[in-house]
FIKOLZA-1660 file (N, C-alpha, C; in steps of 0.1 Angstrom, whole numbers, plus 5000, padded with zeros to 4 digits):
% residues 165
   i   px   py   pz ch aa at
   1 9494 9170 5029  A  X  N
   1 9491 9170 5015  A  X CA
   1 9504 9167 5006  A  X  C
   2 9506 9155 5001  A  X  N
   2 9519 9152 4995  A  X CA
   2 9515 9154 4977  A  X  C
   3 9524 9166 4972  A  X  N
   3 9523 9171 4959  A  X CA
   3 9535 9164 4948  A  X  C
   4 9530 9154 4941  A  X  N
   4 9541 9151 4934  A  X CA
   4 9545 9163 4919  A  X  C
   5 9560 9163 4913  A  X  N
   5 9563 9174 4903  A  X CA
   5 9568 9162 4892  A  X  C
   6 9561 9165 4881  A  X  N
   6 9569 9158 4868  A  X CA
   6 9571 9170 4863  A  X  C
   7 9585 9164 4855  A  X  N
   7 9590 9178 4845  A  X CA
   7 9585 9176 4830  A  X  C
   8 9586 9182 4822  A  X  N
   8 9573 9186 4808  A  X CA
   8 9587 9184 4797  A  X  C
   9 9580 9184 4785  A  X  N
   9 9596 9188 4776  A  X CA
   9 9595 9199 4773  A  X  C
  10 9588 9210 4779  A  X  N
  10 9590 9220 4781  A  X CA
  10 9595 9227 4795  A  X  C
  11 9609 9230 4792  A  X  N
  11 9616 9230 4805  A  X CA
  11 9611 9245 4811  A  X  C
  12 9604 9255 4807  A  X  N
  12 9597 9268 4813  A  X CA
  12 9586 9262 4822  A  X  C
  13 9582 9249 4820  A  X  N
  13 9568 9240 4827  A  X CA
  13 9574 9231 4838  A  X  C
  14 9560 9231 4847  A  X  N
  14 9562 9218 4855  A  X CA
  14 9550 9214 4854  A  X  C
  15 9546 9199 4862  A  X  N
  15 9534 9196 4859  A  X CA
  15 9535 9192 4877  A  X  C
  16 9523 9198 4882  A  X  N
  16 9524 9195 4893  A  X CA
  16 9510 9183 4897  A  X  C
  17 9513 9174 4907  A  X  N
  17 9505 9165 4905  A  X CA
  17 9498 9161 4920  A  X  C
  18 9486 9164 4926  A  X  N
  18 9484 9169 4939  A  X CA
  18 9476 9156 4946  A  X  C
  19 9473 9145 4940  A  X  N
  19 9469 9133 4940  A  X CA
  19 9453 9138 4944  A  X  C
  20 9449 9144 4936  A  X  N
  20 9430 9143 4942  A  X CA
  20 9429 9154 4928  A  X  C
  21 9414 9152 4927  A  X  N
  21 9411 9159 4912  A  X CA
  21 9412 9175 4917  A  X  C
  22 9412 9179 4901  A  X  N
  22 9414 9196 4903  A  X CA
  22 9404 9200 4895  A  X  C
  23 9400 9195 4882  A  X  N
  23 9390 9200 4878  A  X CA
  23 9379 9183 4873  A  X  C
  24 9385 9174 4875  A  X  N
  24 9378 9159 4872  A  X CA
  24 9375 9159 4856  A  X  C
  25 9365 9173 4848  A  X  N
  25 9366 9171 4836  A  X CA
  25 9367 9189 4830  A  X  C
  26 9372 9183 4820  A  X  N
  26 9378 9195 4811  A  X CA
  26 9387 9201 4812  A  X  C
  27 9392 9217 4804  A  X  N
  27 9409 9222 4813  A  X CA
  27 9402 9235 4813  A  X  C
  28 9414 9240 4818  A  X  N
  28 9412 9252 4814  A  X CA
  28 9429 9260 4820  A  X  C
  29 9426 9273 4810  A  X  N
  29 9441 9279 4806  A  X CA
  29 9440 9294 4810  A  X  C
  30 9452 9298 4816  A  X  N
  30 9454 9313 4819  A  X CA
  30 9464 9316 4820  A  X  C
  31 9466 9327 4812  A  X  N
  31 9482 9331 4805  A  X CA
  31 9484 9348 4811  A  X  C
  32 9475 9347 4824  A  X  N
  32 9477 9362 4834  A  X CA
  32 9468 9359 4844  A  X  C
  33 9475 9368 4855  A  X  N
  33 9463 9371 4868  A  X CA
  33 9450 9375 4864  A  X  C
  34 9452 9386 4852  A  X  N
  34 9435 9387 4848  A  X CA
  34 9429 9375 4841  A  X  C
  35 9432 9369 4834  A  X  N
  35 9423 9360 4830  A  X CA
  35 9420 9349 4841  A  X  C
  36 9428 9350 4852  A  X  N
  36 9430 9336 4862  A  X CA
  36 9413 9341 4873  A  X  C
  37 9407 9353 4871  A  X  N
  37 9400 9359 4880  A  X CA
  37 9383 9347 4885  A  X  C
  38 9384 9338 4874  A  X  N
  38 9373 9328 4877  A  X CA
  38 9377 9315 4881  A  X  C
  39 9394 9315 4886  A  X  N
  39 9400 9305 4889  A  X CA
  39 9405 9308 4907  A  X  C
  40 9402 9302 4912  A  X  N
  40 9407 9308 4931  A  X CA
  40 9421 9304 4932  A  X  C
  41 9425 9290 4926  A  X  N
  41 9436 9285 4924  A  X CA
  41 9445 9289 4914  A  X  C
  42 9445 9291 4903  A  X  N
  42 9452 9297 4894  A  X CA
  42 9457 9314 4897  A  X  C
  43 9446 9320 4901  A  X  N
  43 9449 9333 4907  A  X CA
  43 9463 9336 4920  A  X  C
  44 9455 9323 4929  A  X  N
  44 9466 9320 4938  A  X CA
  44 9481 9320 4936  A  X  C
  45 9483 9312 4926  A  X  N
  45 9495 9305 4918  A  X CA
  45 9499 9316 4910  A  X  C
  46 9489 9326 4905  A  X  N
  46 9500 9340 4898  A  X CA
  46 9503 9345 4910  A  X  C
  47 9501 9346 4923  A  X  N
  47 9510 9354 4931  A  X CA
  47 9518 9351 4937  A  X  C
  48 9525 9342 4929  A  X  N
  48 9542 9339 4927  A  X CA
  48 9545 9347 4918  A  X  C
  49 9562 9353 4926  A  X  N
  49 9566 9361 4912  A  X CA
  49 9568 9349 4905  A  X  C
  50 9572 9354 4890  A  X  N
  50 9577 9344 4880  A  X CA
  50 9571 9341 4872  A  X  C
  51 9554 9334 4876  A  X  N
  51 9547 9327 4870  A  X CA
  51 9542 9332 4858  A  X  C
  52 9541 9327 4845  A  X  N
  52 9537 9334 4838  A  X CA
  52 9523 9324 4829  A  X  C
  53 9521 9316 4833  A  X  N
  53 9505 9304 4829  A  X CA
  53 9506 9294 4840  A  X  C
  54 9493 9291 4841  A  X  N
  54 9485 9283 4849  A  X CA
  54 9477 9279 4840  A  X  C
  55 9478 9259 4841  A  X  N
  55 9465 9250 4830  A  X CA
  55 9466 9242 4838  A  X  C
  56 9449 9242 4840  A  X  N
  56 9444 9232 4853  A  X CA
  56 9437 9220 4842  A  X  C
  57 9444 9204 4843  A  X  N
  57 9436 9196 4843  A  X CA
  57 9426 9189 4851  A  X  C
  58 9424 9175 4847  A  X  N
  58 9414 9169 4854  A  X CA
  58 9422 9165 4866  A  X  C
  59 9433 9161 4866  A  X  N
  59 9443 9159 4883  A  X CA
  59 9456 9163 4886  A  X  C
  60 9458 9175 4875  A  X  N
  60 9472 9184 4876  A  X CA
  60 9472 9194 4871  A  X  C
  61 9485 9203 4875  A  X  N
  61 9481 9217 4874  A  X CA
  61 9491 9218 4865  A  X  C
  62 9501 9224 4856  A  X  N
  62 9507 9227 4852  A  X CA
  62 9513 9243 4854  A  X  C
  63 9525 9245 4854  A  X  N
  63 9525 9260 4859  A  X CA
  63 9540 9262 4850  A  X  C
  64 9540 9273 4840  A  X  N
  64 9548 9280 4836  A  X CA
  64 9557 9289 4842  A  X  C
  65 9568 9292 4841  A  X  N
  65 9578 9305 4848  A  X CA
  65 9583 9316 4833  A  X  C
  66 9589 9327 4844  A  X  N
  66 9593 9330 4834  A  X CA
  66 9605 9330 4833  A  X  C
  67 9616 9328 4818  A  X  N
  67 9627 9318 4815  A  X CA
  67 9641 9320 4824  A  X  C
  68 9641 9334 4827  A  X  N
  68 9653 9341 4835  A  X CA
  68 9650 9336 4852  A  X  C
  69 9642 9326 4854  A  X  N
  69 9642 9322 4865  A  X CA
  69 9641 9305 4868  A  X  C
  70 9650 9306 4879  A  X  N
  70 9651 9287 4877  A  X CA
  70 9641 9282 4887  A  X  C
  71 9638 9269 4886  A  X  N
  71 9628 9263 4892  A  X CA
  71 9634 9263 4907  A  X  C
  72 9645 9259 4907  A  X  N
  72 9647 9259 4923  A  X CA
  72 9640 9269 4932  A  X  C
  73 9642 9284 4926  A  X  N
  73 9638 9294 4934  A  X CA
  73 9619 9293 4938  A  X  C
  74 9615 9294 4924  A  X  N
  74 9602 9293 4924  A  X CA
  74 9593 9282 4926  A  X  C
  75 9600 9268 4929  A  X  N
  75 9586 9256 4929  A  X CA
  75 9586 9259 4946  A  X  C
  76 9592 9257 4955  A  X  N
  76 9590 9259 4968  A  X CA
  76 9573 9269 4968  A  X  C
  77 9573 9280 4964  A  X  N
  77 9562 9288 4965  A  X CA
  77 9553 9287 4960  A  X  C
  78 9552 9278 4945  A  X  N
  78 9545 9270 4940  A  X CA
  78 9532 9263 4947  A  X  C
  79 9542 9252 4952  A  X  N
  79 9538 9240 4959  A  X CA
  79 9527 9246 4971  A  X  C
  80 9535 9257 4980  A  X  N
  80 9527 9261 4988  A  X CA
  80 9517 9272 4986  A  X  C
  81 9515 9275 4975  A  X  N
  81 9504 9282 4970  A  X CA
  81 9492 9270 4964  A  X  C
  82 9500 9258 4960  A  X  N
  82 9486 9246 4957  A  X CA
  82 9479 9245 4970  A  X  C
  83 9492 9241 4977  A  X  N
  83 9488 9233 4992  A  X CA
  83 9475 9243 4999  A  X  C
  84 9483 9255 5001  A  X  N
  84 9471 9267 5005  A  X CA
  84 9458 9263 5001  A  X  C
  85 9454 9262 4988  A  X  N
  85 9445 9261 4976  A  X CA
  85 9437 9254 4983  A  X  C
  86 9439 9243 4982  A  X  N
  86 9430 9228 4985  A  X CA
  86 9430 9229 5000  A  X  C
  87 9441 9232 5009  A  X  N
  87 9430 9235 5024  A  X CA
  87 9421 9244 5028  A  X  C
  88 9422 9250 5018  A  X  N
  88 9409 9264 5015  A  X CA
  88 9396 9257 5013  A  X  C
  89 9395 9246 5005  A  X  N
  89 9385 9239 5002  A  X CA
  89 9377 9249 4991  A  X  C
  90 9384 9256 4986  A  X  N
  90 9375 9265 4973  A  X CA
  90 9374 9255 4963  A  X  C
  91 9367 9256 4955  A  X  N
  91 9370 9250 4936  A  X CA
  91 9383 9254 4934  A  X  C
  92 9388 9248 4923  A  X  N
  92 9399 9251 4919  A  X CA
  92 9393 9264 4905  A  X  C
  93 9382 9264 4900  A  X  N
  93 9376 9268 4889  A  X CA
  93 9361 9274 4895  A  X  C
  94 9356 9286 4894  A  X  N
  94 9341 9290 4895  A  X CA
  94 9334 9286 4882  A  X  C
  95 9324 9280 4879  A  X  N
  95 9318 9278 4867  A  X CA
  95 9324 9262 4860  A  X  C
  96 9325 9261 4848  A  X  N
  96 9327 9251 4841  A  X CA
  96 9337 9255 4836  A  X  C
  97 9342 9244 4833  A  X  N
  97 9356 9244 4826  A  X CA
  97 9353 9240 4809  A  X  C
  98 9362 9252 4803  A  X  N
  98 9364 9251 4790  A  X CA
  98 9359 9238 4782  A  X  C
  99 9351 9235 4772  A  X  N
  99 9349 9228 4762  A  X CA
  99 9358 9222 4753  A  X  C
 100 9359 9209 4754  A  X  N
 100 9372 9203 4746  A  X CA
 100 9379 9212 4731  A  X  C
 101 9367 9210 4724  A  X  N
 101 9370 9212 4710  A  X CA
 101 9357 9222 4703  A  X  C
 102 9361 9232 4694  A  X  N
 102 9351 9243 4689  A  X CA
 102 9341 9233 4680  A  X  C
 103 9330 9236 4677  A  X  N
 103 9318 9233 4672  A  X CA
 103 9324 9231 4654  A  X  C
 104 9317 9223 4644  A  X  N
 104 9321 9224 4630  A  X CA
 104 9311 9221 4625  A  X  C
 105 9300 9228 4619  A  X  N
 105 9289 9222 4608  A  X CA
 105 9293 9229 4593  A  X  C
 106 9293 9215 4587  A  X  N
 106 9297 9218 4572  A  X CA
 106 9295 9206 4560  A  X  C
 107 9298 9207 4553  A  X  N
 107 9304 9199 4542  A  X CA
 107 9311 9185 4548  A  X  C
 108 9321 9195 4556  A  X  N
 108 9335 9183 4562  A  X CA
 108 9330 9177 4576  A  X  C
 109 9320 9180 4577  A  X  N
 109 9315 9174 4592  A  X CA
 109 9320 9158 4595  A  X  C
 110 9317 9149 4587  A  X  N
 110 9323 9134 4591  A  X CA
 110 9340 9137 4593  A  X  C
 111 9346 9143 4586  A  X  N
 111 9362 9144 4584  A  X CA
 111 9364 9150 4598  A  X  C
 112 9358 9163 4598  A  X  N
 112 9357 9169 4615  A  X CA
 112 9358 9157 4623  A  X  C
 113 9346 9149 4625  A  X  N
 113 9344 9142 4638  A  X CA
 113 9352 9133 4639  A  X  C
 114 9360 9124 4624  A  X  N
 114 9365 9117 4626  A  X CA
 114 9383 9122 4635  A  X  C
 115 9385 9133 4630  A  X  N
 115 9394 9141 4635  A  X CA
 115 9396 9146 4651  A  X  C
 116 9386 9151 4655  A  X  N
 116 9382 9150 4669  A  X CA
 116 9383 9139 4674  A  X  C
 117 9377 9125 4668  A  X  N
 117 9377 9111 4677  A  X CA
 117 9392 9111 4679  A  X  C
 118 9401 9112 4670  A  X  N
 118 9415 9107 4666  A  X CA
 118 9422 9115 4677  A  X  C
 119 9421 9131 4678  A  X  N
 119 9424 9137 4686  A  X CA
 119 9423 9131 4704  A  X  C
 120 9406 9126 4702  A  X  N
 120 9406 9126 4717  A  X CA
 120 9411 9113 4723  A  X  C
 121 9412 9105 4712  A  X  N
 121 9412 9089 4714  A  X CA
 121 9431 9091 4717  A  X  C
 122 9437 9096 4708  A  X  N
 122 9451 9091 4708  A  X CA
 122 9458 9103 4709  A  X  C
 123 9458 9114 4706  A  X  N
 123 9467 9127 4711  A  X CA
 123 9464 9131 4724  A  X  C
 124 9450 9138 4726  A  X  N
 124 9449 9144 4737  A  X CA
 124 9453 9132 4750  A  X  C
 125 9456 9126 4752  A  X  N
 125 9458 9115 4766  A  X CA
 125 9476 9117 4766  A  X  C
 126 9478 9112 4757  A  X  N
 126 9497 9116 4752  A  X CA
 126 9499 9129 4761  A  X  C
 127 9496 9144 4751  A  X  N
 127 9499 9155 4757  A  X CA
 127 9495 9160 4769  A  X  C
 128 9484 9152 4775  A  X  N
 128 9477 9154 4791  A  X CA
 128 9492 9149 4796  A  X  C
 129 9501 9137 4794  A  X  N
 129 9506 9132 4803  A  X CA
 129 9519 9141 4805  A  X  C
 130 9520 9147 4794  A  X  N
 130 9531 9161 4795  A  X CA
 130 9528 9177 4800  A  X  C
 131 9512 9171 4806  A  X  N
 131 9509 9186 4812  A  X CA
 131 9500 9195 4808  A  X  C
 132 9498 9195 4792  A  X  N
 132 9495 9203 4786  A  X CA
 132 9478 9196 4777  A  X  C
 133 9474 9203 4769  A  X  N
 133 9465 9194 4761  A  X CA
 133 9460 9206 4747  A  X  C
 134 9453 9199 4740  A  X  N
 134 9457 9201 4724  A  X CA
 134 9440 9198 4718  A  X  C
 135 9436 9212 4715  A  X  N
 135 9422 9212 4710  A  X CA
 135 9420 9216 4695  A  X  C
 136 9408 9213 4689  A  X  N
 136 9405 9217 4676  A  X CA
 136 9399 9224 4674  A  X  C
 137 9401 9233 4668  A  X  N
 137 9396 9251 4663  A  X CA
 137 9388 9249 4650  A  X  C
 138 9392 9242 4638  A  X  N
 138 9392 9245 4626  A  X CA
 138 9395 9234 4614  A  X  C
 139 9386 9235 4604  A  X  N
 139 9396 9225 4596  A  X CA
 139 9389 9229 4580  A  X  C
 140 9400 9234 4575  A  X  N
 140 9390 9246 4564  A  X CA
 140 9405 9239 4551  A  X  C
 141 9399 9238 4540  A  X  N
 141 9408 9233 4526  A  X CA
 141 9419 9224 4529  A  X  C
 142 9416 9213 4534  A  X  N
 142 9423 9204 4542  A  X CA
 142 9434 9207 4551  A  X  C
 143 9433 9219 4558  A  X  N
 143 9442 9222 4569  A  X CA
 143 9437 9223 4581  A  X  C
 144 9440 9213 4593  A  X  N
 144 9433 9215 4603  A  X CA
 144 9443 9225 4616  A  X  C
 145 9433 9229 4625  A  X  N
 145 9436 9245 4631  A  X CA
 145 9436 9241 4646  A  X  C
 146 9445 9237 4652  A  X  N
 146 9448 9233 4664  A  X CA
 146 9449 9245 4673  A  X  C
 147 9447 9241 4690  A  X  N
 147 9452 9250 4697  A  X CA
 147 9459 9241 4710  A  X  C
 148 9472 9243 4711  A  X  N
 148 9479 9238 4723  A  X CA
 148 9482 9246 4735  A  X  C
 149 9477 9240 4745  A  X  N
 149 9476 9242 4760  A  X CA
 149 9485 9242 4767  A  X  C
 150 9488 9252 4780  A  X  N
 150 9497 9242 4792  A  X CA
 150 9511 9238 4784  A  X  C
 151 9516 9229 4788  A  X  N
 151 9528 9227 4786  A  X CA
 151 9534 9226 4772  A  X  C
 152 9524 9223 4764  A  X  N
 152 9527 9225 4752  A  X CA
 152 9527 9238 4743  A  X  C
 153 9522 9248 4750  A  X  N
 153 9522 9263 4743  A  X CA
 153 9536 9264 4749  A  X  C
 154 9545 9266 4733  A  X  N
 154 9554 9278 4732  A  X CA
 154 9569 9266 4737  A  X  C
 155 9562 9253 4736  A  X  N
 155 9572 9242 4738  A  X CA
 155 9581 9246 4728  A  X  C
 156 9591 9241 4730  A  X  N
 156 9604 9235 4718  A  X CA
 156 9601 9224 4712  A  X  C
 157 9592 9213 4717  A  X  N
 157 9591 9201 4712  A  X CA
 157 9578 9202 4703  A  X  C
 158 9569 9211 4702  A  X  N
 158 9555 9210 4702  A  X CA
 158 9554 9205 4690  A  X  C
 159 9563 9215 4679  A  X  N
 159 9561 9213 4663  A  X CA
 159 9562 9197 4659  A  X  C
 160 9573 9189 4667  A  X  N
 160 9579 9177 4664  A  X CA
 160 9568 9168 4669  A  X  C
 161 9560 9172 4684  A  X  N
 161 9550 9163 4688  A  X CA
 161 9537 9163 4674  A  X  C
 162 9537 9173 4669  A  X  N
 162 9523 9173 4658  A  X CA
 162 9526 9165 4651  A  X  C
 163 9540 9167 4644  A  X  N
 163 9545 9161 4632  A  X CA
 163 9549 9145 4630  A  X  C
 164 9550 9139 4645  A  X  N
 164 9556 9128 4648  A  X CA
 164 9548 9120 4658  A  X  C
 165 9540 9126 4665  A  X  N
 165 9532 9120 4675  A  X CA
 165 9542 9118 4687  A  X  C
% end
């Protein structure tokens, strides 16, 4: 098995491409080993010292590390954990992945549908290329509330990405 890696705008995060389906549909974000009990893949990756986050996408895995550890020290162990998981035949996640957006009913539902459509067609594909995801969480008094996951969470460039695209 050959796993490609890609850097992301977040220096603490790498994107791993195993060359096969990870989730297929949806995403899953894990910020601790305790969160990862439903994902044999994320749980295994959290077994590597220094891993602080695991994000699963359709065909990629984004891993975030502690900032005081170099990728040169942790990357081989992460690659090994990913290979071991795929060789085991276990699913990446037990059950369904998280839905993309929060539901919204109310007088602004037409605007909210346009926002979700824009996120799905223009923003999410670009953010996924960097190993992350962005989901709609609400719209109130002209303010859109979003949730950034994976490489985008805590990225120094995330504010610029939101403002400039």
